[in-house]
N, C-alpha and C positions, 0 to 999 in steps of 0.2 A: 293465664294470669300474667306472665311476663311478656306477652306479645303487645306491641304498641297498638293503640287504637287510633286509626287515622280518621279524622272527621270527614264527613262527606259534605260537599258544597253544592246544593241543588241550583243556586243562583250565585252569580258573582257578587261580591260584597263591595266593590269599589264603585266609583262613578262611571256610569255607562252612558255614552253619548250615542244618539241614533246616527245612522249613516247619513251623510249629506246628500241631498238630491241635487244633481246637476242638470239644469235645463239648457238645452242647446239654443243658441241665438242665431238668427239669420243675418248674413252680411249683405247689405244692399249697396251695390255700386252704381253711382250715377255718372253718366257720360255727358259732359258739358263742353261746349266749344269756347266758353269764356275763360279768361285767365283767372286763376284763383285769387281770391282776395288776400292781401298781405296779413300775416299773423298779427294779432293785436299785441301791442307792446305792454309787457307786464312790468309794473314797477316793483323794485326789490322790496321784500317784506321789511317793515320797520324793525329795528333791533330793539328788543324790550329794554326798558331803562332798568339797569341793575346797579346797585350801589358799588362803586369802585373801592378796592381795598387800598387804604392809605397807610403806609408804614411810617410810624413816627421814629425818631432816632432811638428812643428807648426800646421799641419793638425790634429794631434792626440789631441792637446790641444784644438783646435777649436771644434772638435767633442765632447770631454768631456764637454766643456763649454756649447755648445748648448744643449746637452742631459740633463745637470743639469738644465738649464733654462727651458726646456720643463717640466721636472718633477716638478719644483717649481711652475710653472704657473698652471699646471693641479692640483696639490695639493691645491693651494690657491683657485681655483674655486670649488673644491669638498668640502673643509672646509667651504667656504662661503655658499654653498648650504645646507650643514648640519646645519649650524648655523641659516639660514633662516627657515628651517623646525622646529628647536627647539624653536625659538622665536614664530613662528606661533602656535605651540602646546601649549606653555605656555599661550599665550594670549587667546586661545580658552578655556583653562582650567579655567582661571580667569573669563571669560565671563560666563561660565557655573556655577561657584560658585555664581556669582552675581545674575544671573537669579534664581537660586535655593533659594538663600536667600530672594529675593523679593517675590517669590511665597510662601515661608514658612511664612514670616511675614504677607502677605496678608491673609493667612488662619487663623492666630491667632487673627486678628482684629475682625473677625466676631463672 
């Protein structure tokens, strides 16, 4: 009753691709006494005409403003994290001093 029942898989459930058939090819070498013909000159492929991005002065100002805002927000987050770590370290140091003082005063009483 409490034993897990493991299902059996008679066939795989994923996509199964048949193995590729590789056919050997024969290499035929020709021996000629003539000089080989020069390779044909291939013209460079034409660059597809894509619209160029044109930045207007308003778009440049928007980009600079958004970049500045991102830098300020990230800087504020990093500074606040650094401040949190500094405050935590200072409070741990104060707690350590208090515990040390309590232990030292307890040893003097005896």
